[in-house]
C-alpha positions in Angstrom: 22.9 124.9 84.3 20.3 125.2 81.6 17.5 123.0 80.5 16.2 122.4 76.9 12.5 121.8 76.9 11.5 119.9 73.9 7.8 119.6 73.2 4.5 121.4 71.8 3.3 124.9 71.8 -0.1 125.2 71.7 -3.4 127.2 72.5 -5.6 125.8 74.9 -9.4 126.3 74.5 -10.6 125.2 78.0 -14.6 124.8 78.7 -16.1 123.5 81.7 -19.1 121.5 81.6 -21.2 121.9 84.7 -22.3 118.4 85.2 -20.8 114.9 84.9 -19.9 113.1 81.7 -21.0 109.9 83.0 -24.6 111.1 83.4 -24.8 111.6 79.6 -22.9 108.7 78.2 -24.7 105.4 78.0 -22.0 102.8 78.1 -24.3 100.3 76.1 -24.5 103.0 73.3 -20.9 104.0 72.8 -20.7 102.2 69.6 -23.1 105.2 68.3 -21.9 108.0 70.5 -23.4 111.3 69.6 -23.5 113.7 72.6 -23.3 117.5 72.9 -22.2 119.2 76.0 -23.2 122.7 76.7 -20.4 124.7 78.2 -21.2 128.1 79.5 -17.6 128.8 80.6 -14.9 129.0 78.1 -11.4 130.6 77.7 -8.4 130.5 75.6 -5.2 130.0 77.2 -1.4 129.7 76.2 -0.1 126.1 76.6 1.6 123.2 75.1 4.0 121.2 77.1 7.2 122.8 76.2 5.5 126.3 77.0 4.1 125.3 80.1 7.3 123.4 81.6 9.3 126.4 80.6 7.0 128.7 82.4 7.0 126.9 85.6 10.7 126.3 85.6 11.1 130.0 85.0 9.0 130.8 88.0 11.5 128.8 90.1 14.3 130.7 88.7 15.6 127.9 86.4 17.4 128.6 83.3 15.3 126.9 80.7 14.6 127.1 76.7 11.5 126.0 75.1 12.2 124.2 71.7 9.3 123.6 69.3 7.4 124.6 66.3 4.7 127.3 66.0 2.5 128.5 63.2 1.3 131.6 61.7 -1.0 132.5 64.4 1.7 132.3 67.1 2.3 136.2 67.6 0.0 136.6 70.8 1.9 133.7 72.5 5.2 135.2 71.4 4.1 138.3 73.0 3.1 136.6 76.1 6.4 134.9 76.4 8.2 138.3 76.1 6.3 139.4 78.9 7.1 136.5 81.0 10.9 136.7 80.0 10.9 133.3 78.4 13.7 132.6 75.8 12.3 132.0 72.3 15.6 131.3 70.4 14.8 127.6 69.8 11.2 128.1 68.7 10.6 127.7 64.8 7.6 129.5 63.2 6.1 127.6 60.1 4.1 129.9 58.5 2.0 127.3 56.3 0.5 125.8 59.7 -1.6 126.8 62.5 0.0 126.7 66.1 -1.3 123.4 67.7 -4.6 123.9 69.3 -6.1 121.7 72.2 -9.8 121.8 72.9 -10.4 120.7 76.5 -13.7 120.1 78.1 -13.6 119.4 82.0 -16.4 118.1 83.9 -17.5 118.4 87.5 -15.3 115.3 88.5 -12.4 116.8 86.7 -12.6 114.3 84.1 -11.5 115.7 80.6 -12.3 115.0 77.1 -9.7 116.6 74.7 -9.6 117.2 71.0 -6.1 118.1 69.5 -5.1 119.6 66.2 -1.4 119.3 65.9 -0.9 121.8 63.3 2.9 122.9 63.4 3.7 120.5 65.9 4.0 117.8 63.4 7.2 119.9 61.9 9.0 119.4 65.0 11.7 117.4 63.4 12.6 120.6 61.6 14.3 121.7 64.9 17.6 120.5 66.1 19.1 120.1 69.7 21.7 122.9 70.0 24.6 120.7 71.1 27.1 123.4 71.3 24.8 125.7 73.5 25.9 124.4 76.8 22.6 122.6 77.5 23.0 120.4 80.7 19.8 118.7 80.8 16.7 118.2 78.5 13.1 116.9 78.6 11.5 115.3 75.7 7.6 115.9 76.1 4.8 115.3 73.9 5.5 116.7 70.3 5.5 115.5 66.8 6.7 111.6 66.6 9.6 112.2 64.4 10.6 115.2 66.5 10.6 113.3 69.7 12.6 110.3 68.3 15.1 112.8 66.5 15.8 115.0 69.7 16.1 111.9 72.0 18.8 110.5 69.4 20.3 114.0 69.2 20.5 114.3 73.1 22.0 110.8 73.5 24.6 111.4 70.9 25.7 114.8 72.6 25.8 113.1 76.0 23.1 115.5 77.2 20.9 113.5 79.9 17.2 114.0 79.3 13.8 112.9 81.0 11.6 111.0 78.7 8.1 112.4 79.2 5.8 110.7 76.5 2.5 111.9 78.1 -0.4 111.9 75.6 2.0 111.2 72.9 2.7 107.5 74.3 0.2 105.7 72.2 2.0 106.9 69.0 4.8 104.4 69.7 5.2 100.7 69.8 7.2 98.6 72.3 10.4 98.7 70.3 10.2 102.5 69.8 9.6 103.0 73.5 12.4 100.8 74.6 14.7 102.9 72.2 13.6 106.0 74.3 14.3 104.4 77.8 17.7 103.1 76.5 18.8 106.5 75.6 17.0 108.3 78.5 18.4 109.3 82.0 14.9 109.5 83.6 11.4 108.5 82.8 8.4 110.5 84.1 4.8 109.3 83.2 1.5 109.4 85.0 -0.1 106.1 86.2 -2.2 105.4 83.2 0.9 105.9 81.0 2.9 103.7 83.3 0.6 100.8 82.7 0.6 101.3 78.9 4.5 101.7 78.9 4.7 98.6 80.8 2.4 96.6 78.6 4.0 97.8 75.4 7.6 97.3 76.5 7.1 94.1 78.4 8.9 95.7 81.4 7.8 96.3 85.0 8.2 99.9 86.2 11.0 98.5 88.3 12.6 96.9 85.4 12.4 100.4 83.6 13.9 102.2 86.8 17.0 99.9 86.6 17.6 101.0 83.1 17.6 104.7 83.9 18.6 106.8 86.7 15.0 107.1 88.0 11.5 106.5 87.0 8.8 108.9 88.2 5.3 108.0 88.2 2.6 110.7 89.2 -0.8 109.4 90.4 -3.0 112.6 90.5 -4.5 113.1 94.1 -2.6 110.1 95.5 0.8 111.8 95.0 3.7 110.3 93.2 6.3 107.6 93.4 10.0 108.1 92.4 11.5 104.7 91.6 15.5 105.1 92.1 18.3 102.7 93.0 16.0 99.9 94.0 14.0 102.1 96.3 10.5 103.7 96.0 10.2 107.0 97.3 6.7 108.0 98.1 5.9 111.6 97.5 2.6 112.8 99.2 0.2 115.1 97.3 0.1 118.6 98.6 -3.5 119.7 99.5 -4.6 122.7 97.5 -6.3 125.5 98.9 -8.8 125.3 96.0 -9.3 122.7 93.1 -9.8 125.1 90.0 -8.4 123.4 87.2 -6.3 120.3 86.6 -4.9 121.2 83.2 -1.2 121.5 83.2 -0.6 120.1 86.7 1.7 117.4 85.1 3.8 120.0 83.5 4.1 122.2 86.5 5.2 119.0 88.3 7.9 118.5 85.6 9.1 122.0 86.0 9.6 121.0 89.6 11.5 118.1 88.5 13.8 119.9 86.2 14.6 122.5 89.0 15.5 119.9 91.4 17.8 117.9 89.0 19.6 121.1 87.8 20.3 122.2 91.5 21.5 118.8 92.5 18.7 118.4 95.2 18.0 114.9 96.4 15.0 113.0 95.2 12.8 113.5 98.1 13.2 117.2 97.9 12.9 117.4 94.3 9.7 115.3 94.5 8.2 117.5 97.1 9.1 120.6 95.0 7.3 119.1 91.9 4.3 118.2 94.2 4.1 121.7 95.5 4.3 123.0 91.9 1.3 120.9 90.9 -0.8 122.1 93.9 -0.1 125.8 93.2 -1.1 125.2 89.6 -4.5 123.5 90.2 -5.5 126.4 92.4 -5.5 128.5 89.2 -7.4 128.4 86.0 -5.4 127.7 83.0 -1.8 126.4 82.7 0.2 129.8 82.9 -1.6 132.0 85.1 -0.1 131.2 88.5 2.6 133.3 89.6 4.9 133.6 92.7 8.7 134.5 93.6 11.1 132.0 94.8 11.1 133.4 98.3 7.2 133.0 98.2 7.6 129.4 97.0 10.2 128.5 99.7 8.1 130.0 102.3 5.0 127.8 101.3 7.5 124.8 101.0 8.2 125.3 104.6 4.7 125.6 105.7 4.0 122.4 103.9 7.0 120.3 104.9 8.3 122.0 107.9 11.7 122.8 106.4 13.3 124.5 103.4 15.7 123.6 100.4 
């Protein structure tokens, strides 16, 4: 099986604020907010949802293709993908734009403030789902609005099951648009905040959403995740990380695990556990694509955590 991973490709400029945002933001003054956070630590990483998910799926040995739009400054990222063995056949370069850029500041409580320049991502509708390429599964992750809608329609028309993963792009859509995604999707995956927003905008509870798809997955950070499937709620506990280095990209690592489980016809509890372990491994490392392991090493750690293997 092969997966198409539709979403953003971006450079992440990640900064660490050695304090807590709450100590510097006065709630009664937010209407005239003017703050500056001094960040002695900064690094630039390869990121974007499509790039991150493809990277994590590849670590597990899954066959996946990132599909998205990049800008004229994409060459360093392209070289990195070549080094990692990530296929770029469905990435379109737009020379008139910069690659999307995320500027992320994390405080000591792992709260994040992000500024995002979409750049070439806004041209994502210029790519098309390769319906004759043997793609058996897809994920629609945060991307340009038109591109997300177009790719969902193309997957549905081609009979390609897909995960609807709106992420931080969810606020772009109204209730009717979100219902259209749900009706076309086979799976929905959101975090707990996105779940609440999705329910408010569609007027559906998460249980009702789960009845319209094969499964609805809600991640809850340090509280683990819940998979709503066939009228049941499967609780997936969080995996304790050996160190909490950087939460950026943990959700994408989790989704890489989901894709792997679905592509290998694993049951939902095992799939959720794989996804949870992927998130834990990611959080132990700075950046979104700096962790590395072999599948044998991953299975060894899975056995250490859960007492069995897959």
